[in-house]
N, C-alpha and C positions, 0 to 999 in steps of 0.2 A: 461646649468645645471638646471634640475628640482630638486625642493626641496619636498619631501612629508609630509605633515604632520601627526603625529601621531592621533589627533584629527579627520581628514579628512577618515583614514582608521579604523577607529572605528565606526563612524557616518555611512560610506558606510555600514560596512559590519551587524551592524545592523539593518539599512535602507534596505536591501536588503531581509534577512532575515525574518523580516514582511510582505515586499512586497509578496512574494513569499509562505508564510504561505495562505494567502488569494487569488493570483490570479494565476490562470493556465496560461500559455503559450498562443497568443492565437491560434497557428499555433497547439496546441494541441486540445483546444476545438475544433477546425475548423475541425481536423479528426475524431474525436469522434462522431458529429453532422454528417458526411458524412456515417461513419459506422452505426449510428441511421437509416438514411435515406435507406442504403440498408439493414437494417436486416431484416430476417423473422422470426426469433427464438421470440415467443413474452416475453420469461424469460429473454433472451438477452435485449431485445429492452427496458422491463421495467428497467432494472437495468442499462443501458446505459440512459434512461431518469432522473431517480434518482440521475446518477452524477454529467449528465449537470444542472439538476435541484440545487444541491448542490453548484457544481461550481458558479453559477450565483449568490445565496443568499449570498455564501461568500466572492463574490466581490463586494457586496451593502453593507454586514455587518460589512467587516473587521474581519469576524473570522476563525478561520483554516479550510484547506479543508478537513482535516483527523485529528482526532483525536492524530494519532503517528505524530506527528510536527517533526522525525526524527533525527538521526545524519547528524551532519553539514560535508560535504566535500568542502572544499576550491581549488579550482588549482591558484595558484597567477605565475604571468610571470611578473619576475621585470626586467625593462630595465636596461644596464649598465649605463649608465650616471645619471642614479636615485641619488639623493644623499636623507638624511632621516632629518628629522627635528623632533628626537623623543628620546625618552629616555627607552621606551620597545624594546624590540625584535620583529620583524615582525608576529610572531607566537603569542606572549602575545597582542599583538593590535587586532589580529584576534579574538583571545580568548574570551577579553572584551568585542566585537562587537555581539559575540554570546549571554554573556552574559547579556547585555542589551536587543535583543532581545527578547529571551527570557523570562525575565522574568519584559518585559513591561506592566503595569497597565491597561494598554487601550486594550490588545489582547496578554493574557497570553497566551504562548505555553507551550504545555507537557516537561517536562524534564523527556526524556529516559535513558542518559546515568549512567552506572553503572560502578564503580571504583572498580578495585581486582576483575576481572570478574570470576574466579574462587575460590573465596572464598568470601566473606562478600556480596560481591555485594552491596556496598552502593550507593545510586545514590549522584549522584555529586552536583543537585538540582539546576542546572544552567544551565545545557545539554554543558556544556565542559568538556575536552577536546573536539576541532575539530578535523576531519582528513584532513591536510594540504600536500597538493604537490607543491614546488616550481623548478620553471624553471627561469634562466637567458639568457635573449633573447638583441639581440640590441634595443636600443631607449635610448626615456628618460622619458616613460611611465609607471604605472603597468596596468597591467589586470587581473580581478579577475573574476573567476565564481564563484558562490557559490551554492550547490545543497541541501538541505533537502534530506534524503532517509531513508525512513520506514522501520521499522524492517520486517515486512513479506515479498516486495522484495526482501532485501539483502540479508534474508535467502533462497532465492531460486536462488543464486549465482551459477556455476559450472566451474569446471575448468577439462580438461585434457590435457595429453602429448600426442597427434596420434603419430603413424608410418608416414613419410613422404609421403606414397602413399594411407592413409586413404581418406576418404571422409569426408570434416567437414562437408554438407550438410547431411547425414545420421546421424554423431554424431547429430547435432543440435535436427534433428528428432527423435533420439531416446530418447533425455535428455529432451525437451518441455515437455511430457505426464510426466514424474517422476516430474514436480516440482509442478503439482497440479495447484489449483488455489488461492493461496497461498501469490500468487503476485501481485494480483487482478487486472487481463485485462479484457476490453482492456487496453493494455499499447505498451513499445516500450522494443524491444530488443537490447541491445546493445552488440557488437560480439568483441574481441580481437584477433588477429590473427597473429600470429611470436611471434619472441621476444625470450625471458625468462619465467618461470613460472608468475615472480610479473609484467612482462611488460605487460602484455597478460589481466591480472586482471586488470591493472593500462589504458590502451587501451579501454576496454570496457567499463568502468566505462564512463571516457573523451569522449567516443560514445555516449553516452546519452543525451549530454550538445546541441549535435547538431539538427537543423532545422527538421522537420517534413516533407519530399519531395518526398515520394514514388511514391505518384502519377504521380508528373513531369518525376521522371524517368520511370513508367513505358511509359508516353507518347514519349518520347524521345527517349528509349532505351539505353540498356547497353555498355559503350565504352570502359570499361575495366574490370581485374578480376572481383573486387570489388562490382561493380555494377551486373554483373551477379550473383553474390554470394545475392545479397541485394535481386533480383528480385525472384533468384526460393525459398528463403527460405521462402521469405516472401508468397508467393503462397503456398506452403507446408506447409507451419504451420496453416495457415489458413484453410487447407482443412485438417487440424484434428479437426475440429469442436469444440476443445473446448469450442469456446465462452467466451461472455461476464461473468465475474465472475466463469468462470469454467459450465455454466447453459448449453453448446451448443448451436451453432448458427455458422453465417459466418465468423464474425469476435474476433481474438484471439489477435491480435498484429497489431497495428495502423504502423509501420516501424519497418527494422530492418538499424539497424547501425552498420559499421564493420571498425574499424580502423585495418594496419596491422602495421609489425615492419618486416625488415630482420630477418633469426634463423638460427639456427645453422645448419648444413646438415644433423643432424642424429634428430630434430625435429619437430616438427609441434605445438605448443601450442596454445590453444584456449581456449577461454573463454567465458563466457555468463553472464550479470549482467542483471535482466529484471528492468525498470520502471513502476511504477504503475499508475491505476486511479487518486492517487495524485503526478505527476510528477511537481515540482517542481524547477526552478532553475534560475539564474538570472545572466548577465555579464555587468559587468562595468568598466572603465577606469577611473583613477589617472592621473592627469595631473600636478597640483599644481596647482589650481584653486579654491579646495576647495574640498567639500566632492563630489559624484555620485549623480545625479538627475535621479528620475527612474520614467518616465512619467506615470502615470495609464492608463491601456489601456481602450479602448471603451468601454462602457457596452453595445454598440449594438451588438460587437464583439459574446455575450452570445446570442444563441437562445433563442427563449422564449417559451420553451414546459412545458407542464403540464402533469403530472401524476395524470389519472384517475383509480378509482374503479372501477370494474363490476361486472353482477351479479353474476361471478364463486368467487368471493373475500368474504370468512369465518372471520367474525368480532369474535373476540376469547375475555374471560372475565378469565382473569388469576386468579381471586380470586373466582371461581366457575367452571373452566375444570374440568373434569374429565377424568378418565381413560378410558371412553368409546367414551368419545367425538373423543380425539388423535388418537385413533383407527382408527377411520374414514379417517385420514388426509394420502395425500399421495404425494408421491415427487412431484414437481414444482408446489403443490398446494403454490397459498399467502396467508398469512392471516394478520390482523390487529390487532394486539397485545393490548388489555386495564387493566388495571390493577396494581398488584403490582409486581415487581420482582426482584430478586436480582441481583449481578454482583461477581464476582472474575475471576482472571485468572490467572499463574505461579505461585507468590506467595503466594497467598491466598491458591492455592488449593494444594500446599506444605504443607503449616500450619496446611490444614484440615486433611490430612491424615496422618499427622505427631501425630496431636492430637488422630485420632479413633483406630491408631497404637497404643498409648501408653491406650486406652482405656476407654479415659477420653469425656465428653459431647463437641459438639462443640457450640461457641457461639451464633449461629443461627441455628434456625431450618430447613432444607430444605426438610421436605417432604409433596410432591406434589407441590412444588415448578418449578418454570424455572429458571435460571441463566443464565445471559448473559456476557460473555467473554471478558471484556469490561476494558479501562484503559481512564479513559475520562479527558478529558482538565477543570481546573478549569473554575468557572463561574466567569461570569463581570454584572457589572449592577443587572437587574432584572432576568439572565438568572438561572433554576433550576440547570442546569449541563452546561457545555460547550460541546464543539464537544466530540461524542461518538459512533463513528462507533466502528465494533467489530475489534478484534483481532482472527490470524490464529489459529484455532480449535484444529488441530493436535497437538499443545503442551502440550492439556490436557489430550489426548489420553490416557497415560499411569492412568491418575488418575481418569479415567470415569468407571471403574467396581466398585472401591470402593466405590467413591460417588454413584452411582446408589444403589450398592447393602445395604450401610451400612446408609444410608442418605434417600432413597424415593424420593431423586430428582426424579420428571417428564420429565423434558426437560432441552436444551440448547440450547445458540443460540449465534451462533460466526458468523466466515467468513470463507469459503473454505470450502473444502471436509473433511473426518474423514479419518482417517489410519483405515485397519482390525481391528485392538484392539480395536479401538472407537465402532465402525461398531457391532461387535459380542456383545460387553457389551452394547449397548444401546437394539440389535434384543434381547438378552439373558434376557433381564428387560424389555421389552414393553416399551421403552421410546421413545422421540421423537430428533431429532437435526433441530434447522431451523439456516436458513442463513440472516442476512441484507446484505446489498450492503457496500460491503469496496470500503473507497471512494467519502461515502455521508455522511460523519459523523455530521457535521453543521446538515443536513437534519433530520438525526436521533433524533439529541437533539432536536429537535424542538417537539418529541412527549413525551418528558420526563416533566413529570408535577412540579414534586418533588423530589432530592433526597439528602438520606441522610447516612452518615456513621454510618454502626450500628456494626464491626467488623473490628479488624487489625487496625487502624486508622494509626497505625507507617507503615505500608508500602503505604504511598501517595496513586496515582493513581492507586496501585495494591490492595488498600483495599477493604472489601466490603461495596458494598452499597446496600441501596433498593432504588429502582425507582419507581416512580408512573408515568406510561405510557398512551397515549390516542395515538389508532390508529397507532401503531408502527408497518410497512410493512417489514413481513419478510419471504420466502419462507421456504415450508419445505423440507429440504435436505435428511434428512436420515428418513422411517418412523418406526414405530414399529416390521414390520416385517425384518427391515435391510435394504429393498433395497434405492440405494443411488440414486438422482440426477445427482452427478459428475459423474456416469459411464453409465446411462439412457441416459442424455443429450449428451452429446458429443458423444455416439455410432449411438444414432440416426442421429444428423445433418452430422458425419463423410459420412456417407451412403448417406444422400440427397444430399452432394455436390459430391460425386461420380459419383451419377446420373447425376447431372448437367453436370458434367465433361465431360461424357460420350455422353450424349446428341448431348451438343457443339461439341464434335470430328467427 
C-alpha cells in the first residue's frame, strides 16, 4: 500500500508548472531546429530563429517562454492501491500547486483565468482553477501530466461530427487554413478520432503530450491506419505552405499526433487541438517517497543560433515616424522599432470604444501612435517588464475601425493575420499592422527598456502601458493598401512546394 502525501502533490504540481514555464521539451527544440535547418523562406527562418533564441534565454534565465503562461490542464492517473495522507481533495491539492507556481516570487507567471466568463469576467488572481481529468488505474502510484495551454492556440481548436464515409484528411486540410496563424506555428496538431464529441476533444488534448517522432515514423513506414493518417496529414498540411507564424514556408507542423477510440456506427467524431511554439508539458510519478524530481535539461540541447540584421532591415523611430514613412513599408519587410509605444488588448479596447461611444475623451492620446496588443508578465528584479510577446490580433478587429477613425492611431502590433474587417479598416485609413513573433516573449521583452501603466490599472495585465523600446523586431503584415503577408506568403510557398513535388515525381 502506497501513501501519497498532500504536500508532495502540491509541491510536485507547483515545481512542474515552474519547470515547464521556462523549459521547452527537448524533443520540441530538436524538431524546431531541424525545421529551421530545412527552411528556405527567409521570413519563416527568422521567426524560428527568434523562437529558438527565446527558448534558450528562458532556459538560462528561468523566465516564461511566452507571456501567456496558459490555462493549466492536468491529467491524473490514480492507482487503485493508493492511499492518501491528506485533508484536501486531490482537486484542491492540484489547485494549490497551481496557485503556488503562478505566484512564485522568483518567476511570476501571468494569471489569465477569469471567473464568470460571460459576465463580470473577473480575474481569479492566481490562475486557478485548473482543468483536471482523472482516471483510476491498476497499481500503487499516481501519474500526473501537467500542461500550460495558451489561449491563442486553444482558440483554434476545431470539432466536427463527420459522416462515417467522410474523409478525415480532407476535413483537416479544409480546417487548418481557417485556423490562421493565431496558434503560432510551427507546432503540433493533436487529433482525436472516434468516440463521442467530448471524447474526441479530450483525446486531441491528450495526444499533444506525446513525444515528437514523425521523422522516425517516416523512416520506418506506417504499420497501421493511425500511422498512415499521421504521415499523410503531416505531408499535406506542410504542403499548404502556411509556414512559421503564417508567413509562408516549408514547415507548418512539426508532428501530427492521433488518438482514436471506437465510435457509434452512425458517427465519426473528429477534433483538432494545436500546440503552439510555446509547447509546455511535463510528466511525473508519485510513489510515496516524496515530491517528484524534475531534472533540468542539458543546455547543450539548445542550438546556439543568432538572429542578425542585414541591409534590408529598416530602423524606425516611433517618436518621429510619419505617414509618408509608413507608406513605404511593404508586407514581409523587417523593422526594428525604437521609441515609445502604447499597449492595449481586448479589455482596454472595449473600455476605449465605450468611452468614445459616450462622446468622452480617452485617458490617453492615440494620435500618430502605435499600439501593441500585449498582456505582459509582471517584472522581477531589474526587468522593465516581464515576457511580453504579442496576442492574437483578430480579437481586436471589431474595434479597429473605431480606433483608427476616431483617435488617429497610426499602427498596431500583434501576432497572426487580421480578418477582412480589420484589413478593410487599415486600408481605408492608410494605417499599418505589424507582427512580432509569437513564442518569443522573453526575447521581445529585452527590447523594452521602460514600462509604465498610464490607463486602466484596474485591468491588471490588460491595462494600457507605455513602453519605451529599443530595436524591437517586427514584420510588416498589412501595409497601407491592405496587402497582407499572411495571404501573399502562403500562396507563394504553396506554389513553390507544389513545383518541387512535381519535379520529384
